C-alpha positions in Angstrom: 45.6 219.3 69.9 49.6 220.8 71.1 50.8 220.1 74.9 51.0 223.0 77.2 54.0 223.8 79.8 53.7 225.4 83.0 56.0 227.9 84.5 59.2 226.4 85.5 60.2 226.1 89.0 63.6 226.0 91.3 64.2 222.6 92.4 66.3 221.3 95.6 69.2 220.0 93.5 72.6 222.3 93.2 73.9 223.6 90.2 76.6 225.4 89.4 74.6 227.2 86.6 75.9 224.3 84.4 73.7 222.1 82.1 71.8 218.9 83.3 70.3 216.0 81.3 67.0 215.1 81.3 64.9 211.9 79.7 62.4 209.7 81.0 61.0 205.7 81.3 58.3 204.4 81.0 57.9 202.7 84.4 55.2 199.6 85.7 52.9 200.8 88.6 53.2 198.5 91.5 49.8 196.4 90.8 50.0 197.1 87.4 50.7 193.8 86.5 53.1 194.8 83.1 55.4 197.2 81.7 55.1 199.8 78.8 54.6 197.9 75.5 53.1 194.7 77.8 49.4 196.5 78.1 50.2 197.1 81.9 49.4 200.0 84.0 52.5 202.6 83.4 53.9 206.1 84.8 56.7 208.2 84.0 60.1 208.3 86.1 62.0 211.2 84.6 66.0 210.7 84.7 68.5 213.6 85.1 72.5 213.5 85.6 73.5 217.0 87.0 76.3 218.2 89.1 75.0 218.7 92.5 77.5 221.2 93.7 77.1 225.0 93.6 80.4 226.0 92.8 81.9 223.2 90.2 81.2 220.8 87.2 81.9 217.8 89.8 80.5 215.0 91.2 78.2 214.3 88.3 75.1 212.0 89.7 72.0 210.6 88.4 68.7 211.0 90.0 65.6 209.8 89.5 62.1 210.8 90.3 58.8 209.0 90.2 56.7 212.3 91.0 57.2 214.9 87.8 60.1 216.1 89.3 58.6 217.5 92.5 61.5 215.1 94.7 64.6 213.5 93.4 66.9 210.2 94.6 70.1 210.2 93.3 70.3 206.7 92.6 73.9 206.6 91.0 77.3 208.3 91.1 78.9 208.6 87.5 82.3 210.6 88.7 84.0 211.6 92.2 87.2 213.6 91.5 86.6 216.9 93.2 89.2 218.2 90.8 87.5 216.8 88.0 85.0 218.7 85.2 82.3 216.4 84.3 80.0 218.5 81.9 77.0 218.6 79.5 75.8 215.4 80.5 73.4 214.0 78.5 71.3 210.1 79.2 69.5 208.2 76.7 67.4 205.5 77.8 67.6 202.4 76.3 64.5 200.1 76.2 64.6 196.9 78.2 63.8 193.2 77.3 61.0 191.7 79.3 62.0 191.3 83.0 65.1 193.5 82.4 65.8 196.5 84.5 65.9 199.9 81.9 69.1 201.1 80.9 70.3 204.5 80.6 73.7 205.5 79.2 75.0 209.0 80.1 77.7 210.5 77.9 79.6 213.8 78.8 82.8 215.4 78.5 85.7 215.3 80.9 87.7 218.7 80.2 86.2 219.7 77.1 88.9 217.4 76.0 87.1 213.6 76.0 83.6 212.1 76.4 83.1 209.1 79.0 79.7 206.8 78.8 78.4 205.3 82.0 75.8 202.8 81.8 73.3 202.4 84.9 70.2 200.1 84.8 67.5 201.3 86.4 65.4 198.6 88.6 64.0 197.9 92.1 67.2 198.6 93.0 69.3 200.9 90.9 73.1 200.3 90.5 76.1 201.8 88.9 77.2 199.2 86.0 80.2 201.0 84.4 82.0 203.9 83.1 84.3 203.5 80.5 87.4 206.3 80.2 
């Protein structure tokens, strides 16, 4: 049996008519007693890499949604240079070991002349880990 999609809806997130990248990760529900693969009760967290601007491809942020995309919370700022051009972000989730935070790797173009990779760990308190030039 196939899956069905609901009609697309606008979000409150600003965007300069530029590509965004999204992935999903399993997250344990409070009181669920475990994560994915551990037989615990899980839900899905959406992870979005995007440019929070209506006119430029800078800055570049990472946001999460725990309610299917109805609301978003920025959890990391990957790039801040207001003169930059950070495009085509593509996040992937790296499976976490038991007890570790989920790691999100985001590859993106810088001025169309090179690619950078940022790593962000998602957990109770998501934090920016590193960005390679």
